[in-house]
N, C-alpha and C positions, 0 to 999 in steps of 0.2 A: 527431420527425424523420419527416415524411410520406413521403418516398421511401425505398424499401427499399434499404439499403446492401448491398454485395456483398463478401464476404470473399475475399481473394486468397491469403493465406498466413499461417501461424502458426508460430512457432519459439520456441526457448528459448536464452538465452545463459547458459552455465555460467561460474562464477567464474574469472577470470583477472586477476592483478594487472597484466598488460601490455596488456590489451585497450584499444584506442582507435580512433576513427574521425575522420579529419580532416574539415573542413567539407564537407558534401555535402547534396544535396536529392533528393527523390523525385517521381515523377509521380503517386504514390498517397499516401493518408494512412497514417500509421503510429501505432499505439497501443502504448505502452510501460507495462508493469506490473512495477516492481521488487519482488522477493521478499526479497532479502537484500543487504547491502552498500550501497555509495554510488556514485552516478553524478554526475560533474561534466559539466554541460551548458552549452554556449555557443551562443546563438542571438540573433536581432535584439532579443528582449525583454530580454536581459541574461545574466548568468552565474548558474547555480543549482547547488545541491547537492541532488540528488534522492535520497530515501530510501524504504524500504518504507512503504506507505501513500499515497504519491503515485501518481497515474496521469496519463499524458501522452498528448496527441495532437499529433503533428507534422503540420500540414496540408501537402498537396501543394505543393511549391515553396518551403517554408521551409528556408533553410540552417541547418544545425546541426552542431556538433562535439561528440563524446561521448568520455568517458574514464572508465574504471573507477578507483576509488580504490585505489592500490597496497596500502594497509594494510587496506582493507575492501572486497575485490573484489565487484563487482556480479554478482548473479544475477537474471535477469529473463525474463519472457515478452514477446513482441512479435508483433504481427500487422499486416498490410497490408490495406487495403480501399479500395474506391471508394464515394464518396457525394457526389452533387451538392448535398446540404444543408449541407456544410461549406464555407464561403466565407472568403476571406481567407487570410493566411499567418502569423497570430499564434499563438504557442504556446498550447495549451489545457491547463490543469492543474487537477486536482481532488484532493481527499483521499478516500481510501476508508475512511471512518470505521468502517464495519461489517465490512470485510473481504470483502464479497460479490463485489466485482469480482475480487479475487484468487482466490476460489474458482471463479468462472465461467471465468476464463481457464485455470485448471488443468484443468477438465473439458473445455474446448474443445481444449486441447493433447492430452489423452489420447484424445479422440474421433477424432482424425484417423487413429489407428492401428487403429481398429476396422473389421471387415469386415461388421458387422451391417447389414442393409438399411436400418434406421432411423437409422443413425449420421449420415448426411448431413443428414437432417431435424432431428435433435437438435442437431447442430452449428450449423445456421442459427438455431435458436431460442435457443441459448446466446449466439451472437454478437449477435443483436438485443437480448437481455436485457442483455448487457454494455454496449452502446452506450446503451441506454435509461437504465440506471442512471447512466452517466457524465453524460449530459446532464440527467438529473433532479436531480442533486446540484449545482445552481447556487446556491451559498450566498454567493458573493462572497468577497473576500479576508478572511483571518483578521485580527483586530486584532493589532497589533505585539506587545503584551504577551503575548497568548496564544501567538503564534508563538515568542517568546523562551522562555517558561516550558516549553512543550512540547519544544522543542529541548534545553533543559537537562535535563529529566526523562528524555528518551530517551537522553541521554548518561550517565545515572547510574542506569539501571534496576536494576542489580545491587546498588546500595548503599542503605542506609537513607536515607530522605528525610523531613524534617519540615516542618511548616508554616513554622516560623521560617526554615529554610534557603531555602524558596521566596520568602518575603517579602523576605529579604535580597537574593536574586538579582534580584528585581523592583525593588529600591530603594525599597520602600514599608513603612510600618508594617504589622504583622500584621493589625490590624483593617481598615485601608483596603485592603490587598491582597485579603483575602477578599471584601469587598464589591465591589470593582472586578472581580475575576476572575469572580465569579458573575454580575455584570451583563453582562459581555462574552460569556461562554460558556454560561451557564445551568447550570454545574456549580461545586461548591466545588473549591478547588485539590486537596484530597486525594482527592476522587472522580475528578478528572482523572488524578491519579497512578495510581490503581487501574485506570482505563480503559486507560491507556497500557501499564501492565504486562501486562494481560490481552491487549491487542492484540498485543504482542510475543510473549507466550507462545503465543497461537494461531498466529502465523506460524511459530514454531519447531515446533509440533506438526504443522503442515501441510507444512512444507518440509524437515524434518530427521527423522532417526531417533534423535535424542537421547532418553535415558530421561527420564521425567517429573521425577525428582529433579534432573537437571541443568537442565531447563527452568525449574523452580520457582526454582532458585538464580539463574540468569541473569536472570530476569524480576523478581527481588526479591520473590517471593511466599512464600518461606519453605520450605514442605514440599510434597511431592506431595499430601498430604491437603488443604492449603489451596488448592492449584492446582485439584484436582478439585472442591472445594466451590464455589469461585468460578466455575468453568466451568459447573457446573450452574445456578448462580444467574443468570449473564449469557447463556449460550449454550444453555441447556436440554439439555445433554448433557455427559457426562464427556469429557475430552480423548482418552482411548483410543478411544472410539466415533467421534469426529470424525476421527481419524487413519485408522481402518479404512474409514469411509465414503468418504474422498477417495482412498484408495489401492487399494481392492478394485474389480475390474471388475464391471459390472452383471451 
């Protein structure tokens, strides 16, 4: 994005089963980062169920209606900004596979309350890094099979999952399912399960105060020991250190 965008406002939506907004539009662009729960979105592109890991940009002028899922209330960060480089009024949607956009917007939100002379400069840098990451991750639409299996896994993270279950859900033989899934995503199905479990566990570490024992159980990772071992393997640090880094002031 060659033209420097300008951050206008950043805020946080706390979970409420009754939260909803009728169709509306803005004169600015709005970026939405769900952290927990589910958002039901209706816009000219269609109707969508938006979950953690999705990141959205509503371009200026795009009408949209939003509603928190009553059974799984939405918690999200949002920011408004100006940028002449975003043209058109179609919904922009990306997956935050690494979790970095969620980390960046948490830091952005925290920085607005600092009175440090460098805070404004740091906030600008974080905002630009967030947008750069959003537009860099232009991977195109996910294959339908991968979308379906990922949705199924996210709905059963706390339960045991086997390769046979996933193949049955895909309607394919075990052998053909493994070959097809690896070709479409670059991962074996069970490595995908582990990735999604860890992504969910990391979100809980970042956004909640749940003990590691509960997080390991909810994410289907067994024990705090297994959780810590996998965190070190995938994220180069234990979960406790990640939680402290994101919640302690500089």
